[in-house]
Every structure is written in C-alpha cells, then in structure tokens.
C-alpha positions, 0 to 999 in steps of 0.5 A: 509858803503854806499851800492847800488844795481846795474846792472841787478837787477835794470834793471829787477825791472824797467822792472817788471821782477823777480829779482833772484840775486842782486849785490851790490857796496860798496863805500868808504870802503877798503878790510880790513874794509869789512873783519872786518865787516864779509864779506868773500873775493872771488874775484880774479881779484878785491875785491868782498865779500860775505855778511855774512848772505845773501851770496850776492856779494858786490864789492868795487867800481872800475875803469878799464883801458885798459892795454892789448889786449883782454877782460882780458887786464885791470888794475883794481883800487879799492879804497875808493876814487872811486865814484859810478858814476865812477864805473857805468861808466865802465859798458857796456850798459846804461840799466846796469849802474843804481843803487838804494840806501838803500831808493830805489832811482834810480841813473841813470847818463847815461840815462838807464831808458829812454833807457829801456822805448824806447827799446835801447841798448846804450853803456855807454862810449867809453870804450865799445870798449875796451872789445870784450866780449861786442859785444857778450853781446849786441847780447845776450841782443838783443835776451833777450829783443828785443831792437834795438842797437843804431847806435853809439853803433853798430859803436863801435861794428864794430870798435872792429871787424875791430881792430881784438879784437874779435880774443882774445876771448876764445872759452868757452866765445863765447860758453857761450854767444851763448848758453845763447843767443839761450836760450833767447826769441828772439834768431834770434836777437843774430845772427842779431846783430853779422851780423850787425857788421860783428862779425859772420865772426870772432866768427862763421865763419862756419856759415857765408855763412848761415847768409849772405844768405837772404833766408836761414837766413830767413828760419832758423829764422822762424825755431828758432821762432817755436822752441821758441814757443815750448820751445825747448831746447838749443841743439834743437835750436843749431841743427837747425843750422845744419839743415839750413846748409843742406846736408854735414853739419857735417864738418862745424858743427863738426869744430864749435863744436870742436873750441868752445868746445861745450858740448857733448849733444849739439854736438851729436844732431847737428851731428845726424841732419847732418847725419840722418836728411834727412832719417827722412824727407823721413821716410814717404815713406821709406822702412823698411830697410831704416827706420831701417837704420835711427833708427840706424843712430840716435842710436834710438834703444839704445837712443829713446830720441835722436830720439824724439829730432831729430823729434822735430828739424825736426818739427821746421825746416819743419812743416807740415803733411809730417813731422808729418807723417814721425815722426809717422812712425818712432815711430812705426818702433822704437816700432816694432824694439825694440820688437824683442828679439835680445837676443833670436836670438843671442842665436840661431845664429852663432856669425858671423850671429847675427847682420844680423839675428837681422837686418832681424828680425827687418826689418820684424817687421817694415814692419808689423808695418808700 
C-alpha cells in the first residue's frame, strides 16, 4: 500500500508549525482492499477511510471533473490508476499540494515549497476557477499566514465572482470560512482578499459600503488589530463590524446574521453593540438613569458577562482613557444596581409599581456609587 501524507500537515511542518492532524492519500488501491486491511469507510462523496489504529483519514487518490454549478458540482473518479500527482493537481493552492512519502521525502510537483518561502498564495491549475469555495479559502489563508495572492490567482478569483459562481455557496459554508478567518492572526487580510476580487459585494453585501470606504475600512482594520493583540474571541471580532457600521447598524447586521445563519452568541453581541454601544461610549458623563438604561439595554443585570464583552469591544474600537473611564463607571453602576434587593421591594409593592420602584432604587444606588 503506497501512502503519502498530504496537504496542510506537510505545509505546516515545512513552516515549523505544530501539526495537529494528518491526512493521507493512498495510491493504487481499491475500496475493497482498504476494507480488507481493516480500514473503516467513512466517505460519502468519495472513498475515505479511518485507519484501524490511529483513526487518521486515508483517502484513495482521485480526480475531480466539473459537472455542474457551484462547489458541489463535481464528478469524482477514484481508482487504482489515479497517480499521486493527479490527486495533488486537483487541490486549490500550491502550498496545499505537496506530499511526503514514508521516508519523509517531499513530493512537490507544483512548487509549493518555493511559494511557502516567498509567501505567495498561488493556484495549482485552471481548475481552481471551478470551485467558488476556493475564493473564501484563499482569503482565509491570507488571514492565517499574511501571504500575498499571486496576480494570476487573483484574476481567477475575479473570474469566479464575475461568472456568478459565488451565489451558489450555501450560507453555512460562508459563515464557516468567515468565522475561521476572523479567528486567524491577520483577519483584516481576509476582508482585503474579498475586496480585491469583488467577492465582498456577493458574500457580504451588508458590509460592502463599509469595506469600499477607505477611511472606515482603515479604522475597522485598526480595531481588529487591537482585538487580535488582546486575543479577542470571534464574537468580539465580529461585533467590531457592527461598531464600524455606526448608528442604526442593527438592520444590516441583523440581515447578515439571518442570511448566514450566524450562531446566536455571535449575533447577540453584535446586536448589543448596535443597540447599546453609543450608551456605553457616553457612560463617562451619563446620568444615573442613563447608566441604568445602558445596563438594561445590554441585559447586564442578568448577564454581566455581556457587559464585559461589550466593554472590550468598545476598547478595541475606541481605545483611550475616555473609554476606560466609561467602562469603570458602568462597572460601578452594575455593582450598585445588582446590590439592590429587588425581591424585598417587590414584596412590599403593588404589582403594577414593582418595576418602577425597583428602577428608582437602582437609580439611587447608581447615583451614590458613581
């Protein structure tokens, strides 16, 4: 059985990065032979097997031929006569189209090692333009490694966009790539890549005006960089988009989250920035009633962690003493409001006056605390 480590494991090893998972390609075998050797079949669209001991994935060498629209419109051919080079040729980028044999020798038919050294994201073949997901993957790899996109690859990405192929992407896949790109060390590079090929207007139309505006985009990128330095979470990084959109951002952010089926925790924080962010920034000089209104807007009395996350987003977007002072003031207001015995007030109040009396007590407590 001829087996080769392929793809990301080879790439990351050459970069000196930790290798978490290894993918293998098997050349010259059949599904029946794999099963007879104890491998467990798990692939739905093409023959993939789990090693009986390591549980690593072993895929039979295969080729792919475009047979329909979108990223699922491919006919797969997997047979013993498919060579390793043919299998590598169907991959997206040269840096992902390398293999190593059992002796550790590098097989690099498309110059991936050189592109790693020079920091270039380059497509393997013209077949790159057959799969719209590859536009998002290139953008994500740009965010991960900070590599530049080869001119000829960028031209193919534009061709994909102009051909309308990006419309075939399902929402979950777009969000998956966007979230992974946001989590990378240089997330601004993801948006730059989409901007360069025009894909942002298709996959992120709600953000197109922001990304097309040089000044607003630059401010957003600076906020993202601060968030990365602080090891901010993906929800916090995504919420910076809401902040960058400015006032009345809840409509485009809500539409974006609905369309891409964004997870609830990510959407909730972004919408909190839309609805409560201004109140947070003005907390440094706000009255006690205004402070309580901000706390209630964030649902901070029940979920103080939400207020903490919102404060961090504000610090990335508008760093400085004014934001820090506002955050400290809101923290004191929250502590004071939470110290009010709402249950005791409710016990001694008519039902229709409970909310008013509790709020009044919290406002008094906040005024004394700040």
